[in-house]
N, C-alpha and C positions, 0 to 999 in steps of 0.2 A: 324327435332325437337330434336330424343334421341339423336343423334350428341351430338345440343350444352349444356345439360341436364349431362351429360357425360361428356363435357370440363367445365361446369363452380364447377362440383363434381369433378372432379381432380386437379383445381387449388384451392378448398378451402380447395380440402386436402393437400396443400403444404404451404397457405397462411396462418391458423390459428394457425397452429400449434407455424409458423414464429414470431405471432401476441400475439399470448399468451404467448411464451419465451419473447418477447420485456418489456409485459404491465406486468408481474408480474418481470422482473429485472430497476423496476422505480417505482414498487409496495416497490422491495426490499433496493435501493437507499432511495428512500421517511424517510421509516422506520429507518435503521440507521442516514443520518443525525440529524433527531430530537431526535434516544437515545444519540448522540454528543451532539449535543446543547443541553441536556439535562447535558450533566458534565462540558458545556466552558460555556457555558453566568454565573455562578453563581462567574468566573472567567475574566468577566464581556468579555469575546468568543463569534464568534460567525463562522461557518465552511462556508467555505468558499469556494474556488477551492479544489475536494480530486480526491483520485484515488481508486479502493478496488479491492483487487488481492482477490481472494476466502473468509479467514478470516479475515484479513486485511485492515487497510484503511489509508492513509497518505494524509496529506492534509495540509494546509494555511490557517488561521486567515481571515476572509476580512478583515482584516486591510494586510493583508502578516508578519508580527511582530513574529508571536507564527507556528508555526512546530506543531501538532499533528497527534500521530501513533495508531492505538487503533486496537485492532485482539479481533476478537467477543468471545466469550467465554459462554460456561454453566456457568459460577460464571460471576456475573457485576464484570470487571476490569478496574477501571479508564485509558481514555486512558494518552498515555508518555505522557510530553506536553512538547518541548524547547522554551524561549525564547531569538529568536531571536538577538534580543541585546544584549544582552551575549559572545557573538562568532563571531570568524573572522572568518572562515572558517564551511568548511565540506569535509570529504570524505569516502571513503570506505573500510570499511575492514573488509579480504576476510578471512578465514582458511580453509587450506585443509594437507590432511594427504593422504604421496603416498601410491597410492592402486597397491597390485601386481597381473596380469592374467599370466602365461608362464609367455615368456622373456616383456613382452607388462608392462609400468609404467605408470600410470597417475596419479595426480592428483584429487582427492574429495575431493568437497566442502563441510567443516561440518562445519560451519557455515557463514554469512554476516551480518556484521553489518554499520550504519552509525553513524560516526564519529565524535562529534562538535568539535573542536580546540576553547578553550573562547581566549576575547579578552584581558582581563586582567590575565599574565603569573601566577602568584598565583591564577585564576582561576582551576576550575577541570572542565578535558575533560569529555566530555556526551554521553552515548556508546546506540543505538539504536539499538537494534538485533532486525532484520529485517527473520532472516533465521536461524534453528537448526536442526542442524542432530537429534538428537535426539524427538523431536517434533513436524516435520512438514515431517517427513522420505526422502522425496524427492525434488529439485529446481520448485518450478513452477513461473518460473515470476519473482521473491524476488530479484535476479540480478542486470536484466533490469528496474527492479522499485526503486529498490535506487540510483544505474545510475540516473536514469531519473530526482531524487528530487533530492540526491546531483547539480546536474550541477542549474537547478530551484534555490538552495536554498541557491548555491555561487552567483548568477547571482543577490540577492540582495543585499548578502556582496560587495557594493560600500566603498571604498577604500575614 
C-alpha cells in the first residue's frame, strides 16, 4: 500500500507542474487576445490566427485581410496593423555586423524586419521591426517567427 501512495505522489509531483504551466499559458493567451481585441475592434477587426513569442505577438485578423504585430510593454503601445490589400509581397530583411574574435569572423544579426512591398509603385514600403539588438539583446526565435509569417502572408498575395 505504501508503494502505491509513494508512486501516486511521484506521478503528481511531475504532472501538477506541467498542468499548472499549461493552465497559466492558456490564461495568459486569453488575456493577450482580449487586450488585442480592445485595439482591433474599433477598426472592425477581430483576432484570428496568432503566435506569441515572449512579449511579441504576430497574427492575422479573422478575415486574413490585416496583419497585426504587438509587443507587450509596460506602457500600452497600440499594435502595428498592416492592411494586406495595399501590398503585393513581403520579405525578411536582416541587418548584420561583422564580429571578429581572433582569427574567426562571423556575422552578428542586429535587426530583423518584415518588409511589405506596396502594390502601387508610388506607395510606401512598410517595415515591422521584430528584433533589435539594442532592445532585445538576444535572438530568441524572432528570425524563425518572421520567416514563418512571411510565408503565410505571401501565400495570401495571390496574383
